[in-house]
gemmi code that builds the backbone of each chain (N, CA, C; Angstrom):
import gemmi

chains = {
    "A": [
        ("UNK", (69.392, 88.209, 87.600), (69.717, 89.044, 88.725), (70.566, 90.189, 88.233)),
        ("UNK", (69.882, 91.298, 87.877), (70.595, 92.430, 87.246), (71.399, 93.226, 88.199)),
        ("UNK", (72.642, 93.427, 87.891), (73.498, 94.285, 88.656), (73.974, 95.346, 87.711)),
        ("UNK", (73.839, 96.635, 88.132), (74.238, 97.600, 87.082), (75.756, 97.861, 87.055)),
        ("UNK", (76.131, 98.332, 85.878), (77.556, 98.479, 85.541), (78.287, 99.428, 86.482)),
        ("UNK", (77.589, 100.493, 86.844), (78.197, 101.477, 87.720), (78.539, 100.892, 89.049)),
        ("UNK", (77.662, 100.061, 89.621), (77.955, 99.390, 90.907), (79.156, 98.484, 90.813)),
        ("UNK", (79.211, 97.757, 89.694), (80.339, 96.836, 89.487), (81.642, 97.620, 89.470)),
        ("UNK", (81.628, 98.687, 88.719), (82.842, 99.552, 88.617), (83.228, 100.228, 89.964)),
        ("UNK", (82.210, 100.610, 90.674), (82.412, 101.240, 91.966), (83.062, 100.253, 92.950)),
        ("UNK", (82.568, 99.095, 92.980), (83.089, 98.031, 93.865), (84.559, 97.759, 93.436)),
        ("UNK", (84.765, 97.697, 92.184), (86.139, 97.433, 91.681), (87.115, 98.508, 92.138)),
        ("UNK", (86.702, 99.734, 92.039), (87.553, 100.863, 92.503), (87.834, 100.777, 94.030)),
        ("UNK", (86.744, 100.484, 94.758), (86.921, 100.366, 96.221), (87.892, 99.209, 96.604)),
        ("UNK", (87.677, 98.073, 95.946), (88.518, 96.887, 96.208), (89.939, 97.171, 95.868)),
        ("UNK", (90.181, 97.910, 94.793), (91.497, 98.170, 94.281), (92.216, 99.113, 95.316)),
        ("UNK", (91.531, 100.144, 95.731), (92.163, 101.072, 96.679), (92.487, 100.336, 98.018)),
        ("UNK", (91.448, 99.571, 98.466), (91.626, 98.808, 99.671), (92.781, 97.862, 99.612)),
        ("UNK", (92.841, 97.112, 98.513), (93.916, 96.148, 98.343), (95.308, 96.829, 98.334)),
        ("UNK", (95.428, 97.880, 97.484), (96.733, 98.529, 97.387), (97.165, 99.232, 98.624)),
        ("UNK", (96.179, 99.701, 99.458), (96.565, 100.415, 100.674), (96.963, 99.470, 101.771)),
        ("UNK", (96.683, 98.153, 101.551), (97.057, 97.232, 102.608), (98.012, 96.146, 102.049)),
        ("UNK", (98.687, 96.436, 100.959), (99.762, 95.541, 100.489), (99.267, 94.354, 99.659)),
        ("UNK", (98.074, 94.443, 99.116), (97.606, 93.378, 98.265), (97.481, 93.837, 96.798)),
        ("UNK", (97.380, 92.856, 95.910), (97.261, 93.187, 94.474), (96.013, 92.523, 93.908)),
        ("UNK", (95.218, 93.281, 93.140), (94.128, 92.672, 92.448), (94.589, 92.099, 91.136)),
        ("UNK", (93.853, 91.141, 90.630), (94.132, 90.559, 89.312), (94.212, 91.669, 88.275)),
        ("UNK", (95.295, 91.752, 87.504), (95.439, 92.837, 86.503), (94.509, 92.691, 85.295)),
        ("UNK", (93.871, 91.506, 85.209), (92.927, 91.332, 84.034), (91.600, 91.974, 84.444)),
        ("UNK", (91.381, 93.195, 83.946), (90.258, 93.975, 84.456), (88.936, 93.340, 84.106)),
        ("UNK", (88.744, 92.817, 82.964), (87.435, 92.169, 82.604), (87.152, 90.980, 83.529)),
        ("UNK", (88.179, 90.237, 83.783), (88.047, 89.115, 84.706), (87.664, 89.593, 86.099)),
        ("UNK", (88.312, 90.569, 86.550), (88.089, 91.112, 87.906), (86.712, 91.785, 88.000)),
        ("UNK", (86.339, 92.441, 86.922), (84.951, 93.026, 86.956), (83.859, 91.872, 87.038)),
        ("UNK", (84.194, 90.787, 86.385), (83.296, 89.611, 86.464), (83.158, 89.126, 87.866)),
        ("UNK", (84.253, 89.146, 88.651), (84.244, 88.723, 90.020), (83.438, 89.734, 90.876)),
        ("UNK", (83.567, 91.024, 90.525), (82.804, 92.058, 91.269), (81.326, 91.843, 91.103)),
        ("UNK", (80.952, 91.480, 89.911), (79.535, 91.210, 89.605), (79.071, 90.019, 90.471)),
        ("UNK", (79.872, 89.021, 90.564), (79.505, 87.831, 91.352), (79.369, 88.199, 92.803)),
        ("UNK", (80.288, 89.034, 93.322), (80.224, 89.442, 94.740), (78.922, 90.219, 94.987)),
        ("UNK", (78.518, 91.076, 93.988), (77.307, 91.925, 94.169), (76.075, 91.043, 94.068)),
        ("UNK", (76.082, 90.019, 93.193), (74.976, 89.116, 93.110), (74.777, 88.362, 94.501)),
        ("UNK", (75.915, 87.932, 95.000), (75.843, 87.280, 96.287), (75.382, 88.167, 97.423)),
        ("UNK", (75.826, 89.428, 97.399), (75.316, 90.364, 98.394), (73.842, 90.568, 98.287)),
        ("UNK", (73.364, 90.602, 97.071), (71.922, 90.809, 96.859), (71.097, 89.597, 97.362)),
        ("UNK", (71.597, 88.389, 97.062), (70.738, 87.249, 97.419), (71.019, 86.707, 98.838)),
        ("UNK", (72.313, 86.869, 99.357), (72.575, 86.377, 100.692), (72.723, 87.415, 101.761)),
        ("UNK", (72.982, 88.694, 101.318), (73.185, 89.731, 102.249), (74.607, 89.991, 102.615)),
        ("UNK", (75.505, 89.264, 101.969), (76.963, 89.451, 102.185), (77.717, 88.949, 100.969)),
        ("UNK", (78.924, 89.502, 100.868), (79.703, 89.248, 99.618), (80.516, 87.978, 99.795)),
        ("UNK", (79.875, 86.808, 99.594), (80.639, 85.586, 99.715), (81.311, 85.298, 98.356)),
        ("UNK", (82.336, 84.507, 98.420), (83.167, 84.170, 97.260), (82.321, 83.726, 96.080)),
        ("UNK", (82.428, 84.368, 94.922), (81.611, 83.957, 93.777), (81.927, 82.564, 93.246)),
        ("UNK", (83.113, 82.040, 93.608), (83.533, 80.757, 93.045), (83.284, 79.623, 94.083)),
        ("UNK", (82.539, 79.916, 95.107), (82.247, 78.853, 96.081), (80.758, 78.793, 96.348)),
        ("UNK", (80.262, 77.620, 96.699), (78.915, 77.406, 96.988), (78.570, 77.875, 98.437)),
        ("UNK", (77.790, 78.967, 98.529), (77.499, 79.498, 99.875), (76.248, 78.742, 100.408)),
        ("UNK", (76.141, 78.702, 101.733), (74.939, 78.071, 102.294), (73.777, 79.042, 102.424)),
        ("UNK", (74.152, 80.337, 102.429), (73.117, 81.324, 102.646), (72.979, 81.697, 104.097)),
        ("UNK", (73.691, 80.934, 104.976), (73.632, 81.236, 106.415), (74.944, 81.863, 106.796)),
        ("UNK", (74.917, 83.110, 107.270), (76.138, 83.856, 107.451), (77.125, 83.163, 108.417)),
        ("UNK", (76.585, 82.515, 109.438), (77.501, 81.864, 110.424), (78.293, 80.699, 109.708)),
        ("UNK", (77.704, 80.075, 108.749), (78.444, 79.033, 108.023), (79.340, 79.515, 106.934)),
        ("UNK", (79.077, 80.737, 106.493), (79.757, 81.236, 105.321), (80.790, 82.300, 105.736)),
        ("UNK", (80.929, 82.589, 106.976), (81.798, 83.675, 107.488), (83.212, 83.590, 106.851)),
        ("UNK", (83.756, 82.352, 106.753), (85.069, 82.172, 106.293), (85.290, 82.394, 104.773)),
        ("UNK", (84.135, 82.384, 104.004), (84.276, 82.610, 102.589), (83.764, 83.960, 102.152)),
        ("UNK", (83.516, 84.867, 103.129), (83.163, 86.236, 102.760), (84.448, 86.899, 102.309)),
        ("UNK", (84.386, 87.562, 101.193), (85.575, 88.169, 100.577), (86.000, 89.395, 101.377)),
        ("UNK", (87.310, 89.523, 101.708), (88.393, 88.566, 101.450), (88.298, 87.378, 102.419)),
        ("UNK", (88.466, 86.235, 101.906), (88.199, 84.985, 102.636), (89.366, 84.694, 103.593)),
        ("UNK", (89.136, 83.765, 104.494), (90.159, 83.381, 105.439), (91.322, 82.653, 104.777)),
        ("UNK", (91.154, 82.259, 103.549), (92.179, 81.417, 102.897), (93.073, 82.182, 101.902)),
        ("UNK", (92.748, 83.488, 101.770), (93.431, 84.264, 100.751), (94.950, 84.244, 100.914)),
        ("UNK", (95.454, 84.623, 102.092), (96.866, 84.772, 102.265), (97.601, 83.449, 102.004)),
        ("UNK", (97.054, 82.342, 102.497), (97.717, 81.098, 102.303), (97.729, 80.692, 100.873)),
        ("UNK", (96.636, 80.947, 100.130), (96.602, 80.588, 98.710), (97.469, 81.495, 97.810)),
        ("UNK", (97.513, 82.795, 98.185), (98.337, 83.735, 97.392), (99.815, 83.332, 97.604)),
        ("UNK", (100.127, 82.973, 98.870), (101.523, 82.564, 99.173), (101.887, 81.332, 98.465)),
        ("UNK", (100.987, 80.307, 98.486), (101.325, 79.012, 97.908), (101.161, 78.956, 96.391)),
        ("UNK", (100.066, 79.518, 95.883), (99.739, 79.405, 94.428), (99.842, 80.627, 93.619)),
        ("UNK", (99.995, 81.774, 94.277), (100.082, 83.061, 93.570), (98.784, 83.733, 93.322)),
        ("UNK", (97.720, 83.089, 93.742), (96.410, 83.827, 93.694), (95.457, 83.226, 94.710)),
        ("UNK", (94.436, 84.029, 95.058), (93.443, 83.419, 95.929), (92.539, 82.481, 95.099)),
        ("UNK", (91.631, 81.759, 95.787), (90.861, 80.701, 95.156), (90.091, 81.143, 93.866)),
        ("UNK", (89.508, 82.356, 93.901), (88.763, 82.778, 92.751), (89.618, 83.574, 91.749)),
        ("UNK", (90.779, 84.001, 92.209), (91.678, 84.738, 91.311), (91.534, 86.220, 91.411)),
        ("UNK", (90.861, 86.713, 92.478), (90.793, 88.155, 92.626), (92.094, 88.775, 93.137)),
        ("UNK", (92.645, 88.171, 94.193), (93.933, 88.689, 94.715), (95.070, 87.868, 94.147)),
        ("UNK", (96.096, 88.505, 93.755), (97.233, 87.797, 93.170), (98.532, 88.254, 93.784)),
        ("UNK", (99.565, 87.455, 93.560), (100.895, 87.777, 94.020), (101.477, 88.866, 93.134)),
        ("UNK", (102.559, 89.508, 93.641), (103.239, 90.494, 92.818), (103.684, 89.977, 91.492)),
        ("UNK", (104.129, 88.720, 91.482), (104.636, 88.057, 90.314), (103.529, 87.938, 89.228)),
        ("UNK", (102.370, 87.558, 89.665), (101.256, 87.437, 88.698), (100.736, 88.857, 88.260)),
        ("UNK", (100.728, 89.714, 89.256), (100.341, 91.149, 88.923), (101.248, 91.722, 87.879)),
        ("UNK", (102.517, 91.348, 87.924), (103.465, 91.931, 86.941), (103.357, 91.161, 85.595)),
        ("UNK", (102.679, 90.078, 85.561), (102.573, 89.318, 84.299), (103.685, 88.323, 84.133)),
        ("UNK", (104.439, 88.036, 85.224), (105.588, 87.136, 85.132), (105.150, 85.671, 85.408)),
        ("UNK", (103.924, 85.445, 85.822), (103.426, 84.109, 86.036), (101.983, 84.069, 85.710)),
        ("UNK", (101.464, 82.867, 85.425), (100.066, 82.706, 85.086), (99.314, 82.157, 86.276)),
        ("UNK", (98.039, 82.444, 86.354), (97.167, 81.923, 87.342), (96.921, 80.428, 87.018)),
        ("UNK", (97.007, 79.601, 88.001), (96.738, 78.152, 87.797), (95.512, 77.753, 88.608)),
        ("UNK", (94.806, 76.695, 88.238), (93.676, 76.264, 89.045), (94.234, 75.793, 90.407)),
        ("UNK", (93.575, 76.205, 91.450), (94.120, 75.842, 92.787), (93.072, 75.001, 93.542)),
        ("UNK", (93.597, 74.038, 94.336), (92.646, 73.158, 95.048), (91.926, 73.911, 96.184)),
        ("UNK", (90.799, 73.490, 96.520), (90.030, 74.086, 97.610), (90.666, 73.814, 98.946)),
        ("UNK", (90.995, 74.829, 99.657), (91.621, 74.717, 100.974), (90.568, 74.663, 102.101)),
        ("UNK", (89.382, 75.130, 101.834), (88.370, 75.188, 102.804), (88.052, 73.779, 103.350)),
        ("UNK", (87.902, 73.682, 104.602), (87.509, 72.349, 105.189), (88.752, 71.504, 105.431)),
        ("UNK", (89.951, 71.996, 105.073), (91.220, 71.297, 105.255), (91.421, 71.040, 106.754)),
        ("UNK", (91.151, 72.032, 107.506), (91.103, 71.871, 108.993), (89.861, 72.586, 109.496)),
        ("UNK", (89.634, 72.454, 110.767), (88.401, 72.998, 111.337), (88.637, 74.386, 111.946)),
        ("UNK", (89.801, 74.897, 111.628), (90.158, 76.169, 112.294), (89.205, 77.336, 112.076)),
        ("UNK", (88.641, 77.325, 110.808), (87.738, 78.477, 110.502), (86.453, 78.450, 111.282)),
        ("UNK", (86.154, 77.356, 111.927), (84.946, 77.241, 112.691), (85.009, 78.020, 114.067)),
        ("UNK", (86.186, 78.563, 114.338), (86.343, 79.438, 115.490), (86.295, 78.629, 116.815)),
        ("UNK", (87.097, 77.586, 116.839), (87.083, 76.716, 118.019), (87.563, 77.524, 119.231)),
        ("UNK", (86.845, 77.498, 120.250), (87.174, 78.278, 121.459), (87.857, 77.326, 122.518)),
        ("UNK", (88.942, 77.803, 123.091), (89.542, 77.035, 124.129), (89.956, 77.989, 125.227)),
        ("UNK", (90.597, 77.456, 126.216), (90.918, 78.390, 127.388), (92.203, 79.167, 127.078)),
        ("UNK", (92.256, 80.357, 127.474), (93.407, 81.236, 127.197), (94.069, 81.585, 128.513)),
        ("UNK", (95.329, 82.036, 128.337), (96.092, 82.491, 129.497), (95.415, 83.696, 130.106)),
        ("UNK", (95.289, 83.649, 131.464), (94.637, 84.826, 132.085), (95.671, 85.765, 132.694)),
        ("UNK", (96.993, 85.476, 132.398), (98.059, 86.392, 132.963), (98.205, 87.656, 132.129)),
        ("UNK", (97.567, 87.749, 130.985), (97.697, 88.948, 130.157), (96.741, 90.013, 130.661)),
        ("UNK", (97.166, 91.270, 130.549), (96.286, 92.312, 130.963), (95.108, 92.543, 130.025)),
        ("UNK", (95.334, 92.215, 128.815), (94.303, 92.309, 127.766), (94.260, 91.054, 126.898)),
        ("UNK", (93.152, 90.720, 126.347), (93.150, 89.628, 125.404), (93.823, 90.055, 124.069)),
        ("UNK", (94.400, 89.118, 123.362), (95.002, 89.394, 122.074), (94.018, 88.829, 121.000)),
        ("UNK", (93.757, 89.640, 120.010), (92.922, 89.237, 118.893), (93.685, 89.075, 117.651)),
        ("UNK", (93.315, 88.120, 116.855), (94.048, 87.830, 115.594), (93.036, 87.948, 114.433)),
        ("UNK", (93.455, 88.734, 113.452), (92.598, 88.864, 112.237), (92.884, 87.612, 111.422)),
        ("UNK", (91.811, 86.811, 111.182), (91.976, 85.542, 110.470), (92.311, 85.740, 108.987)),
        ("UNK", (92.067, 86.933, 108.502), (92.375, 87.175, 107.092), (93.827, 87.460, 106.846)),
        ("UNK", (94.389, 88.338, 107.691), (95.797, 88.755, 107.387), (96.773, 88.461, 108.519)),
        ("UNK", (96.289, 88.008, 109.680), (97.202, 87.693, 110.767), (97.525, 88.851, 111.684)),
        ("UNK", (97.006, 90.024, 111.434), (97.248, 91.144, 112.286), (96.825, 90.827, 113.778)),
        ("UNK", (97.650, 91.261, 114.680), (97.382, 91.020, 116.093), (97.216, 92.276, 116.863)),
        ("UNK", (96.306, 92.315, 117.799), (96.150, 93.533, 118.636), (95.637, 93.128, 120.013)),
        ("UNK", (96.036, 93.863, 121.013), (95.703, 93.584, 122.374), (94.673, 94.644, 122.847)),
        ("UNK", (93.488, 94.323, 123.033), (92.430, 95.243, 123.488), (91.200, 94.475, 123.940)),
        ("UNK", (90.266, 95.113, 124.599), (89.139, 94.353, 125.079), (88.362, 93.663, 124.047)),
        ("UNK", (88.100, 94.396, 122.952), (87.369, 93.812, 121.789), (88.149, 93.993, 120.524)),
        ("UNK", (87.930, 93.123, 119.538), (88.645, 93.410, 118.289), (88.160, 94.690, 117.656)),
        ("UNK", (88.964, 95.294, 116.770), (88.504, 96.569, 116.173), (87.372, 96.324, 115.223)),
        ("UNK", (86.658, 97.407, 114.916), (85.491, 97.333, 113.962), (85.995, 96.783, 112.597)),
        ("UNK", (87.149, 97.256, 112.181), (87.721, 96.766, 110.977), (89.235, 96.615, 111.153)),
        ("UNK", (89.799, 95.630, 110.523), (91.241, 95.438, 110.627), (91.946, 96.627, 109.938)),
        ("UNK", (92.845, 97.279, 110.671), (93.522, 98.448, 110.057), (94.468, 98.077, 108.937)),
        ("UNK", (94.838, 96.822, 108.903), (95.758, 96.376, 107.839), (95.007, 95.978, 106.645)),
        ("UNK", (94.039, 95.061, 106.757), (93.372, 94.502, 105.585), (91.903, 94.892, 105.490)),
        ("UNK", (91.419, 95.625, 106.525), (90.073, 96.124, 106.542), (88.997, 95.041, 106.679)),
        ("UNK", (89.362, 93.886, 107.098), (88.419, 92.809, 107.355), (87.532, 93.264, 108.541)),
        ("UNK", (86.272, 92.760, 108.535), (85.368, 93.167, 109.575), (85.649, 92.486, 110.908)),
        ("UNK", (85.145, 93.058, 111.967), (85.315, 92.564, 113.365), (85.081, 91.082, 113.471)),
        ("UNK", (84.052, 90.583, 112.791), (83.710, 89.130, 112.827), (84.787, 88.217, 112.327)),
        ("UNK", (85.749, 88.784, 111.641), (86.857, 87.990, 111.108), (87.990, 87.792, 112.133)),
        ("UNK", (87.838, 88.379, 113.338), (88.827, 88.223, 114.321), (88.570, 87.051, 115.273)),
        ("UNK", (89.675, 86.385, 115.739), (89.527, 85.329, 116.655), (90.347, 85.608, 117.911)),
        ("UNK", (90.011, 85.079, 119.030), (90.811, 85.308, 120.268), (92.080, 84.468, 120.083)),
        ("UNK", (93.233, 85.129, 120.240), (94.522, 84.437, 119.989), (95.219, 84.095, 121.229)),
        ("UNK", (95.245, 84.962, 122.226), (95.834, 84.694, 123.516), (95.001, 85.239, 124.603)),
    ],
    "B": [
        ("UNK", (65.307, 68.842, 89.699), (66.684, 69.169, 89.395), (66.828, 69.140, 87.839)),
        ("UNK", (67.011, 70.336, 87.280), (67.020, 70.421, 85.822), (68.330, 70.714, 85.212)),
        ("UNK", (68.788, 69.831, 84.413), (70.085, 70.004, 83.674), (69.719, 70.788, 82.432)),
        ("UNK", (70.592, 71.796, 82.120), (70.406, 72.512, 80.878), (71.264, 71.854, 79.767)),
        ("UNK", (70.671, 71.746, 78.584), (71.342, 71.092, 77.512), (71.897, 72.125, 76.514)),
        ("UNK", (73.138, 71.970, 76.148), (73.713, 72.800, 75.079), (74.004, 71.822, 73.926)),
        ("UNK", (73.324, 72.066, 72.840), (73.425, 71.182, 71.671), (74.768, 71.308, 70.990)),
        ("UNK", (75.325, 70.226, 70.592), (76.645, 70.267, 69.879), (77.095, 68.940, 69.395)),
        ("UNK", (78.347, 68.851, 69.143), (79.032, 67.618, 68.653), (79.096, 66.583, 69.797)),
        ("UNK", (78.739, 65.339, 69.477), (78.731, 64.354, 70.490), (80.160, 63.834, 70.763)),
        ("UNK", (80.649, 64.159, 71.969), (81.987, 63.671, 72.380), (81.893, 62.899, 73.710)),
        ("UNK", (80.768, 62.166, 73.792), (80.510, 61.455, 74.982), (79.579, 62.309, 75.873)),
        ("UNK", (79.241, 61.674, 77.012), (78.247, 62.336, 77.933), (79.057, 63.365, 78.806)),
        ("UNK", (78.720, 64.620, 78.706), (79.426, 65.677, 79.429), (78.471, 66.329, 80.367)),
        ("UNK", (78.745, 66.143, 81.702), (77.931, 66.791, 82.708), (78.814, 67.729, 83.457)),
        ("UNK", (78.284, 68.959, 83.639), (79.135, 70.039, 84.153), (78.387, 70.737, 85.297)),
        ("UNK", (78.933, 70.571, 86.551), (78.392, 71.261, 87.712), (79.055, 72.646, 87.800)),
        ("UNK", (78.222, 73.697, 87.777), (78.701, 75.079, 87.721), (78.078, 75.961, 88.787)),
        ("UNK", (78.608, 77.112, 88.934), (77.968, 78.141, 89.745), (77.737, 79.356, 88.803)),
        ("UNK", (76.556, 79.990, 88.903), (76.227, 81.053, 87.977), (77.162, 82.244, 88.136)),
        ("UNK", (77.743, 82.410, 89.366), (78.605, 83.555, 89.622), (80.098, 83.275, 89.455)),
        ("UNK", (80.426, 82.053, 89.157), (81.835, 81.620, 89.159), (82.479, 81.966, 87.853)),
        ("UNK", (83.529, 82.702, 87.883), (84.164, 83.192, 86.647), (84.876, 82.044, 85.937)),
        ("UNK", (85.392, 81.107, 86.689), (86.055, 79.947, 86.061), (85.038, 78.997, 85.371)),
        ("UNK", (83.809, 79.004, 85.962), (82.726, 78.241, 85.326), (82.295, 78.948, 84.013)),
        ("UNK", (82.274, 80.248, 84.019), (81.991, 81.005, 82.808), (82.982, 80.703, 81.735)),
        ("UNK", (84.252, 80.665, 82.116), (85.313, 80.382, 81.190), (85.146, 78.963, 80.604)),
        ("UNK", (84.731, 78.031, 81.480), (84.546, 76.673, 81.078), (83.435, 76.569, 80.066)),
        ("UNK", (82.332, 77.290, 80.366), (81.191, 77.293, 79.456), (81.631, 77.869, 78.089)),
        ("UNK", (82.367, 78.974, 78.132), (82.836, 79.586, 76.873), (83.690, 78.653, 76.069)),
        ("UNK", (84.568, 77.907, 76.772), (85.451, 76.930, 76.134), (84.636, 75.823, 75.453)),
        ("UNK", (83.665, 75.251, 76.181), (82.850, 74.184, 75.635), (82.038, 74.686, 74.488)),
        ("UNK", (81.516, 75.960, 74.582), (80.765, 76.518, 73.447), (81.672, 76.731, 72.253)),
        ("UNK", (82.872, 77.191, 72.520), (83.778, 77.446, 71.383), (84.149, 76.113, 70.674)),
        ("UNK", (84.269, 75.099, 71.468), (84.628, 73.779, 70.893), (83.410, 73.174, 70.175)),
        ("UNK", (82.230, 73.660, 70.557), (80.979, 73.199, 69.950), (80.620, 71.779, 70.373)),
        ("UNK", (80.961, 71.452, 71.623), (80.668, 70.121, 72.137), (79.257, 70.087, 72.757)),
        ("UNK", (78.649, 68.938, 72.719), (77.328, 68.751, 73.305), (77.510, 68.517, 74.826)),
        ("UNK", (76.853, 69.265, 75.655), (76.979, 69.098, 77.104), (75.767, 69.465, 77.915)),
        ("UNK", (75.762, 69.026, 79.112), (74.664, 69.353, 80.035), (75.322, 70.106, 81.245)),
        ("UNK", (74.632, 71.162, 81.699), (75.197, 71.849, 82.890), (74.055, 72.178, 83.878)),
        ("UNK", (74.476, 72.382, 85.072), (73.574, 72.839, 86.093), (74.272, 73.869, 86.986)),
        ("UNK", (73.561, 75.038, 87.177), (74.089, 76.052, 88.045), (73.622, 75.697, 89.439)),
        ("UNK", (74.543, 75.156, 90.225), (74.132, 74.569, 91.550), (73.609, 75.651, 92.511)),
        ("UNK", (74.104, 76.853, 92.379), (73.685, 77.921, 93.282), (72.237, 78.403, 92.946)),
        ("UNK", (71.744, 78.037, 91.777), (70.362, 78.477, 91.436), (69.319, 77.416, 91.769)),
        ("UNK", (69.773, 76.219, 92.221), (68.889, 75.149, 92.555), (68.151, 75.523, 93.856)),
        ("UNK", (66.899, 75.156, 93.908), (66.121, 75.494, 95.107), (65.354, 74.289, 95.667)),
        ("UNK", (64.819, 74.487, 96.854), (63.946, 73.460, 97.489), (64.581, 72.160, 97.703)),
        ("UNK", (63.813, 71.070, 97.447), (64.266, 69.707, 97.746), (65.525, 69.336, 96.909)),
        ("UNK", (65.633, 70.067, 95.754), (66.748, 69.689, 94.818), (68.130, 70.117, 95.367)),
        ("UNK", (68.108, 70.956, 96.370), (69.419, 71.441, 96.887), (70.205, 70.227, 97.397)),
        ("UNK", (69.567, 69.426, 98.285), (70.213, 68.255, 98.813), (70.554, 67.234, 97.686)),
        ("UNK", (69.636, 67.083, 96.804), (69.816, 66.142, 95.706), (71.015, 66.457, 94.861)),
        ("UNK", (71.169, 67.746, 94.470), (72.258, 68.088, 93.617), (73.622, 68.055, 94.388)),
        ("UNK", (73.549, 68.352, 95.676), (74.790, 68.250, 96.458), (75.224, 66.816, 96.641)),
        ("UNK", (74.273, 65.896, 96.811), (74.596, 64.486, 96.926), (75.152, 63.934, 95.643)),
        ("UNK", (74.522, 64.341, 94.527), (74.951, 63.831, 93.222), (76.358, 64.368, 92.926)),
        ("UNK", (76.539, 65.644, 93.197), (77.850, 66.214, 92.922), (78.933, 65.626, 93.852)),
        ("UNK", (78.547, 65.476, 95.063), (79.468, 64.972, 96.092), (80.036, 63.577, 95.768)),
        ("UNK", (79.265, 62.813, 94.959), (79.781, 61.475, 94.589), (81.044, 61.608, 93.661)),
        ("UNK", (81.135, 62.722, 92.969), (82.244, 62.931, 92.037), (83.317, 63.811, 92.666)),
        ("UNK", (82.881, 64.779, 93.440), (83.806, 65.725, 94.005), (83.270, 66.194, 95.407)),
        ("UNK", (83.777, 65.429, 96.469), (83.217, 65.656, 97.772), (83.436, 67.102, 98.319)),
        ("UNK", (84.453, 67.819, 97.696), (84.716, 69.221, 98.145), (83.667, 70.181, 97.590)),
        ("UNK", (82.866, 69.711, 96.637), (81.823, 70.579, 96.023), (82.451, 71.863, 95.531)),
        ("UNK", (83.598, 71.691, 94.813), (84.199, 72.899, 94.256), (83.953, 72.949, 92.708)),
        ("UNK", (84.115, 74.132, 92.221), (83.696, 74.382, 90.871), (84.803, 74.968, 89.987)),
        ("UNK", (84.738, 74.762, 88.696), (83.852, 73.857, 87.960), (84.230, 72.401, 88.123)),
        ("UNK", (83.212, 71.516, 88.115), (83.454, 70.122, 88.105), (82.763, 69.490, 86.817)),
        ("UNK", (83.562, 68.851, 86.007), (83.038, 68.289, 84.761), (83.260, 66.776, 84.786)),
        ("UNK", (82.168, 66.082, 84.407), (82.276, 64.621, 84.424), (82.035, 64.116, 82.999)),
        ("UNK", (82.998, 63.338, 82.492), (82.891, 62.830, 81.139), (82.569, 61.358, 81.188)),
        ("UNK", (81.490, 60.955, 80.483), (81.053, 59.551, 80.383), (80.987, 58.888, 81.754)),
        ("UNK", (80.483, 59.597, 82.721), (80.256, 59.036, 84.119), (81.536, 58.397, 84.578)),
        ("UNK", (82.693, 58.928, 84.174), (83.922, 58.296, 84.550), (85.006, 59.285, 84.924)),
        ("UNK", (85.383, 60.109, 83.892), (86.541, 60.995, 84.106), (86.015, 62.338, 84.764)),
        ("UNK", (86.721, 62.729, 85.868), (86.282, 63.960, 86.576), (87.395, 64.993, 86.425)),
        ("UNK", (86.981, 66.176, 85.934), (87.949, 67.246, 85.862), (87.486, 68.400, 86.783)),
        ("UNK", (88.295, 68.755, 87.743), (87.956, 69.772, 88.721), (88.780, 70.994, 88.485)),
        ("UNK", (88.165, 72.153, 88.347), (88.896, 73.384, 88.093), (88.980, 73.620, 86.602)),
        ("UNK", (89.306, 74.857, 86.222), (89.387, 75.228, 84.815), (90.748, 74.744, 84.273)),
        ("UNK", (90.734, 73.603, 83.650), (91.996, 73.039, 83.112), (91.792, 72.876, 81.616)),
        ("UNK", (92.089, 73.937, 80.916), (91.766, 74.022, 79.518), (92.349, 72.818, 78.696)),
        ("UNK", (93.623, 72.613, 78.824), (94.270, 71.587, 77.977), (93.708, 70.186, 78.331)),
        ("UNK", (93.597, 69.940, 79.586), (93.136, 68.619, 80.057), (91.735, 68.360, 79.603)),
        ("UNK", (90.904, 69.381, 79.645), (89.498, 69.259, 79.192), (89.417, 69.035, 77.679)),
        ("UNK", (90.216, 69.783, 76.959), (90.220, 69.603, 75.475), (90.657, 68.187, 75.124)),
        ("UNK", (91.725, 67.725, 75.745), (92.189, 66.385, 75.452), (91.182, 65.270, 75.775)),
        ("UNK", (90.541, 65.501, 76.938), (89.539, 64.473, 77.330), (88.381, 64.416, 76.418)),
        ("UNK", (88.128, 65.515, 75.689), (86.983, 65.607, 74.770), (87.459, 65.338, 73.346)),
        ("UNK", (88.713, 65.053, 73.175), (89.243, 64.736, 71.818), (89.527, 65.915, 70.988)),
        ("UNK", (89.736, 67.069, 71.584), (90.091, 68.321, 70.881), (91.490, 68.754, 71.223)),
        ("UNK", (92.388, 67.790, 71.506), (93.715, 68.107, 71.950), (94.487, 69.052, 71.029)),
        ("UNK", (94.150, 69.015, 69.730), (94.898, 69.817, 68.792), (94.260, 71.190, 68.505)),
        ("UNK", (93.117, 71.491, 69.156), (92.385, 72.739, 68.898), (92.828, 73.936, 69.729)),
    ],
}
model = gemmi.Model(1)
for chain_id, residues in chains.items():
    chain = gemmi.Chain(chain_id)
    for i, (resn, *xyz) in enumerate(residues, 1):
        res = gemmi.Residue()
        res.name, res.seqid = resn, gemmi.SeqId(i, " ")
        for name, pos in zip(("N", "CA", "C"), xyz):
            atom = gemmi.Atom()
            atom.name, atom.element = name, gemmi.Element(name[0])
            atom.pos, atom.b_iso = gemmi.Position(*pos), 0.0
            res.add_atom(atom)
        chain.add_residue(res)
    model.add_chain(chain)
structure = gemmi.Structure()
structure.add_model(model)
structure.setup_entities()
């Protein structure tokens, strides 16, 4: 599955700008990170979306929504272990070279939250509140935004919060 | 379901469930190659047709989370994740 070098580097630059503009850090090991970009592009080519290169995708977007990069587990893993599951996003400490990446356990499936369980919400609000499942950003509007203004996650990554 | 064989020094039966895109799996392959150990691996994401369920069932017996890399030594010891020192020790290369 040939992915050309320019595309890999282009995605890397995009991810880096995106991460840094929303308060995240990419892994400072550039070769490693370029390897992850290649994996994302291979997945995009075969599945149609950039699912995590270090996880087994089903190939069905509705089942893989939570592992499309950036995944729903990034913030929790960066906070607890200093990096996301595949090692693309890292804590400031690891970005500075003050700590090493460690293998981290799979958080996916730990609870059923990512399946988007729907329940009844308060109807006393003038507008529904939407929560970005990637970064926790909240907004009150009829529909979630096209992209999260904080982390740039797509609309599909939002859940009804209130 | 086809396991790929990498010829090398016999340190027991080494079966390695990998993903072709996984960077930690690539690092594991590089480590095993550097050590020169004999091992079998399968890129689970490249499996097709009826083998998809078969490989998931087989792997699930060792690691129900189906997370990668998963290495099984002598049908007994399971190492999940890229754990360089643990893997070396399990293969008898603790001093390398």
